[in-house]
ZAFI-512945 format. One record per residue: x, y, z of N, C-alpha, C in turn. Coordinates in steps of 0.1 Angstrom, whole numbers. Each point is the difference from the previous one (the first is absolute). Layout:
N
nx / ny / nz / cax / cay / caz / cx / cy / cz
X / Y / Z / X / Y / Z / X / Y / Z;
...
//
This chain:
152
nx / ny / nz / cax / cay / caz / cx / cy / cz
68 / 1262 / 1371 / -8 / 1 / -13 / 7 / -8 / -11;
10 / -3 / 4 / 10 / -12 / -11 / -7 / -12 / 4;
-2 / 0 / 13 / -4 / -14 / 2 / -16 / -3 / -5;
-8 / 13 / 3 / -14 / -2 / -7 / 2 / -2 / -15;
11 / 8 / -7 / 0 / -4 / -13 / 5 / -13 / -4;
9 / -4 / 8 / 2 / -13 / -2 / -10 / -9 / 1;
-9 / 3 / 12 / -12 / -11 / 1 / -8 / 4 / -10;
-3 / 9 / -8 / -10 / 1 / -11 / 7 / -5 / -11;
13 / 2 / -3 / 5 / -9 / -13 / -1 / -13 / 3;
2 / -8 / 13 / 1 / -12 / 2 / -15 / -5 / -1;
-9 / 10 / 5 / -15 / 0 / -3 / -3 / -3 / -14;
4 / 10 / -8 / -3 / 0 / -13 / 7 / -11 / -7;
12 / -3 / 3 / 5 / -14 / -6 / -8 / -12 / 5;
-3 / -2 / 11 / -8 / -12 / 4 / -13 / 0 / -7;
-8 / 13 / -3 / -10 / -1 / -8 / 3 / -3 / -14;
10 / 6 / -6 / 4 / -5 / -11 / 4 / -13 / -3;
2 / -6 / 12 / 5 / -17 / -3 / -14 / -4 / 2;
-9 / 3 / 8 / -14 / -7 / 2 / -9 / 1 / -11;
3 / 15 / -7 / -4 / 0 / -13 / 3 / -8 / -10;
14 / -2 / -3 / 3 / -8 / -9 / -2 / -16 / 1;
0 / -1 / 12 / -5 / -15 / 5 / -14 / -2 / -1;
-7 / 11 / 1 / -17 / -2 / -3 / -1 / -3 / -16;
8 / 10 / -9 / -1 / 1 / -13 / 4 / -18 / -5;
13 / -5 / 7 / 3 / -12 / -5 / -12 / -11 / 6;
-4 / 1 / 11 / -12 / -9 / 4 / -10 / 0 / -8;
-5 / 14 / -6 / -11 / 0 / -10 / 6 / -7 / -13;
9 / 4 / -6 / 4 / -7 / -11 / 2 / -17 / 2;
2 / -4 / 14 / 1 / -13 / 2 / -13 / -5 / 0;
-7 / 5 / 7 / -16 / -1 / 1 / -7 / -3 / -16;
1 / 9 / -10 / -2 / 3 / -9 / 6 / -13 / -9;
12 / -3 / 1 / 4 / -12 / -4 / -6 / -13 / 4;
-2 / 0 / 14 / -6 / -10 / 4 / -18 / -2 / -4;
-5 / 11 / 0 / -13 / 1 / -7 / -2 / -5 / -12;
10 / 4 / -10 / 0 / -5 / -14 / 4 / -16 / 0;
8 / -3 / 7 / 3 / -15 / 4 / -13 / -7 / 1;
-7 / 6 / 12 / -11 / -5 / 5 / -10 / -2 / -13;
-3 / 11 / -7 / -8 / 1 / -12 / 2 / -10 / -10;
12 / -1 / -3 / 3 / -11 / -10 / -1 / -12 / 5;
2 / -5 / 14 / -1 / -13 / 6 / -16 / -2 / 0;
-9 / 9 / 1 / -13 / -3 / 1 / -6 / 0 / -14;
6 / 6 / -10 / -3 / -1 / -12 / 4 / -14 / -6;
12 / -6 / 4 / 4 / -12 / -3 / -8 / -9 / 6;
-5 / -1 / 13 / -8 / -6 / 7 / -13 / -4 / -8;
-6 / 12 / -3 / -12 / 1 / -7 / 3 / -8 / -15;
9 / 0 / -4 / 2 / -6 / -15 / 2 / -12 / 4;
9 / -7 / 12 / 1 / -12 / 2 / -16 / -8 / 5;
-6 / 9 / 6 / -16 / -5 / 5 / -6 / 0 / -14;
-2 / 7 / -8 / -5 / -1 / -11 / 4 / -10 / -9;
16 / -6 / -1 / 2 / -12 / -8 / -4 / -11 / 8;
1 / -2 / 12 / -4 / -9 / 10 / -15 / -4 / -1;
-7 / 8 / -2 / -14 / -1 / -2 / -2 / -6 / -13;
6 / 5 / -10 / -1 / -9 / -14 / 6 / -14 / 2;
11 / -1 / 9 / 5 / -13 / 0 / -13 / -10 / 4;
-5 / 7 / 15 / -9 / -8 / 7 / -14 / -1 / -11;
-2 / 6 / -9 / -10 / -4 / -8 / 3 / -9 / -10;
10 / 1 / -5 / 7 / -12 / -7 / 1 / -12 / 3;
5 / 0 / 13 / 0 / -14 / 8 / -15 / -2 / 2;
-9 / 7 / 5 / -13 / -6 / 0 / -5 / -4 / -11;
1 / 6 / -11 / -3 / -6 / -14 / 7 / -12 / -3;
12 / -4 / 1 / 8 / -9 / -1 / -6 / -12 / 10;
-1 / 3 / 12 / -8 / -10 / 11 / -13 / -5 / -6;
-10 / 10 / -5 / -13 / -2 / -3 / 1 / -9 / -13;
10 / 2 / -10 / 1 / -8 / -13 / 5 / -15 / 4;
11 / 0 / 9 / 3 / -15 / 6 / -11 / -7 / 6;
-10 / 7 / 9 / -9 / -5 / 5 / -11 / -7 / -11;
-2 / 9 / -8 / -10 / -6 / -12 / 7 / -9 / -6;
13 / -1 / -3 / 6 / -10 / -6 / 0 / -11 / 8;
5 / 0 / 11 / -2 / -14 / 11 / -16 / -5 / -3;
-8 / 7 / 2 / -14 / -5 / -1 / -5 / -5 / -12;
6 / 6 / -11 / -1 / -6 / -16 / 10 / -14 / 0;
9 / 2 / 6 / 8 / -15 / 1 / -8 / -10 / 6;
-5 / 5 / 11 / -9 / -10 / 8 / -10 / -6 / -8;
-9 / 8 / -7 / -10 / -5 / -8 / 7 / -10 / -11;
10 / 8 / -6 / 6 / -8 / -11 / 4 / -15 / 3;
4 / -1 / 14 / 6 / -13 / 4 / -12 / -10 / 2;
-11 / 6 / 3 / -12 / -10 / -1 / -4 / -5 / -11;
3 / 6 / -13 / -2 / -6 / -13 / 11 / -11 / -5;
-3 / -11 / -8 / 12 / -3 / -3 / 7 / 6 / -12;
11 / -6 / -4 / 7 / 6 / -10 / -6 / -2 / -15;
5 / 6 / -10 / -2 / -1 / -13 / 0 / -14 / -6;
13 / -7 / 6 / 1 / -10 / -7 / -12 / -9 / 6;
0 / -2 / 11 / -13 / -10 / 9 / -12 / 4 / -6;
-2 / 13 / -2 / -15 / 4 / -9 / 2 / -4 / -14;
8 / 2 / -7 / -1 / -8 / -13 / -1 / -11 / -2;
5 / -12 / 10 / 0 / -12 / 2 / -17 / -3 / 4;
-4 / 6 / 10 / -14 / 0 / 2 / -10 / 3 / -11;
4 / 12 / -8 / -11 / 2 / -12 / 2 / -12 / -11;
14 / -4 / -2 / 0 / -12 / -9 / -7 / -12 / 6;
0 / -2 / 11 / -7 / -13 / 9 / -16 / 1 / -4;
-1 / 13 / 3 / -17 / 3 / -2 / -4 / 2 / -13;
9 / 5 / -10 / -3 / -3 / -14 / 0 / -13 / -5;
7 / -9 / 7 / 0 / -14 / -5 / -16 / -6 / 5;
-1 / 4 / 14 / -12 / -6 / 6 / -13 / 5 / -7;
0 / 12 / -5 / -9 / 6 / -7 / -4 / -7 / -14;
12 / -3 / -6 / -1 / -7 / -14 / -7 / -14 / 3;
7 / -7 / 11 / -5 / -12 / 0 / -15 / -1 / 5;
-5 / 10 / 9 / -17 / 2 / 3 / -6 / 4 / -14;
5 / 6 / -9 / -5 / 3 / -12 / -4 / -12 / -8;
11 / -8 / -1 / -2 / -14 / -6 / -10 / -10 / 7;
0 / 1 / 12 / -10 / -7 / 10 / -13 / 6 / -2;
0 / 12 / -3 / -16 / 7 / -3 / -5 / -4 / -12;
13 / 1 / -12 / -8 / -4 / -14 / -2 / -14 / 1;
6 / -8 / 6 / -5 / -17 / -1 / -13 / -2 / 8;
-3 / 8 / 11 / -11 / -2 / 6 / -12 / 9 / -7;
4 / 11 / -9 / -10 / 5 / -7 / -4 / -11 / -13;
9 / -6 / -6 / 2 / -8 / -9 / -12 / -13 / 3;
3 / -3 / 12 / -4 / -12 / 6 / -18 / 5 / 3;
-1 / 11 / 5 / -16 / 4 / 3 / -5 / 1 / -13;
6 / 5 / -13 / -6 / 0 / -9 / -5 / -13 / -6;
9 / -8 / 0 / -1 / -15 / -6 / -12 / -4 / 10;
0 / 1 / 13 / -13 / -6 / 7 / -12 / 8 / -4;
0 / 11 / -2 / -12 / 9 / -4 / -6 / -6 / -14;
9 / -4 / -7 / -3 / -7 / -15 / -7 / -14 / 3;
9 / -7 / 8 / -4 / -12 / 4 / -14 / 1 / 7;
-4 / 8 / 10 / -10 / 1 / 5 / -13 / 7 / -9;
5 / 6 / -10 / -11 / 5 / -12 / -5 / -11 / -6;
13 / -10 / -4 / -7 / -11 / -10 / -9 / -8 / 11;
7 / -2 / 13 / -11 / -6 / 9 / -14 / 2 / 0;
-2 / 14 / 3 / -15 / 5 / -3 / -5 / -2 / -11;
8 / 1 / -11 / -5 / 0 / -12 / -7 / -16 / -2;
9 / -7 / 4 / -3 / -16 / -1 / -14 / -2 / 10;
-1 / 6 / 12 / -10 / -4 / 8 / -12 / 8 / -6;
0 / 13 / -6 / -10 / 2 / -9 / -6 / -7 / -11;
10 / -6 / -7 / -2 / -7 / -10 / -10 / -15 / 6;
5 / -5 / 11 / -2 / -14 / 4 / -15 / 5 / 6;
-4 / 10 / 6 / -12 / 6 / 6 / -9 / 2 / -11;
3 / 3 / -15 / -8 / 4 / -9 / -4 / -13 / -6;
11 / -9 / -2 / 0 / -16 / -2 / -13 / -9 / 8;
2 / 4 / 11 / -9 / -6 / 11 / -15 / 6 / 0;
0 / 14 / -3 / -10 / 3 / -1 / -9 / -3 / -13;
8 / -1 / -9 / -4 / -4 / -16 / -7 / -14 / 0;
10 / -10 / 10 / -3 / -12 / 0 / -14 / -1 / 10;
-4 / 6 / 11 / -10 / -1 / 5 / -9 / 5 / -7;
-1 / 11 / -10 / -10 / 4 / -7 / -5 / -12 / -12;
11 / -5 / -4 / -3 / -12 / -10 / -6 / -12 / 7;
5 / -1 / 13 / -8 / -12 / 8 / -13 / 6 / 2;
-4 / 10 / 4 / -12 / 4 / 3 / -9 / -1 / -14;
7 / 5 / -11 / -7 / 0 / -13 / -3 / -13 / -3;
9 / -12 / 3 / -2 / -14 / -4 / -12 / -7 / 11;
3 / 4 / 11 / -10 / -4 / 10 / -16 / 5 / -4;
3 / 14 / -6 / -15 / 5 / -3 / -6 / -8 / -9;
8 / -1 / -11 / -3 / -7 / -13 / -3 / -16 / 4;
7 / -9 / 10 / -3 / -10 / 2 / -15 / 0 / 8;
-2 / 9 / 10 / -13 / 0 / 5 / -10 / 3 / -5;
1 / 9 / -15 / -10 / 4 / -8 / -1 / -14 / -12;
10 / -6 / 1 / -1 / -14 / -7 / -9 / -11 / 5;
4 / 1 / 15 / -6 / -10 / 6 / -17 / 2 / 3;
-2 / 14 / 2 / -14 / 2 / 3 / -6 / 1 / -15;
7 / 2 / -11 / -8 / -1 / -13 / 5 / -15 / -6;
-11 / -8 / 3 / 7 / -14 / -5 / -3 / 0 / -16;
6 / -6 / -6 / -2 / -1 / -15 / -9 / -9 / -5;
-9 / 3 / -9 / -11 / -9 / -2 / 6 / -10 / -11;
//
């Protein structure tokens, strides 16, 4: 009986030890579970932060590509100094052409006036010739009437 009691006590002690071990394992598992939950929460935060960084990196990359494209377009155009030189040269050329235009217009106006004088002279000459023709006809008519009418 002692041996049975001893076995029971041994069994009970063993069961108590297993029970304590199970309790410690449960605490350990809970501790591990909490650590895993914290790790998961940290991982979610890191993922969210990484997503933000990725979006920011994409935005930066897009901006850089736009800047590069604009830089290429800008490189095709001359710089301000050259543009101002060209504008100044074009301004001088425009002024020169304006002077030429004025001189040509003055010359054209002079030619018009000369042409008008020439036409006026031609008309006067025609009038004079017509008057001379009429006078000649009148004189011839008078001469022929005088020849036809001999004076007594």
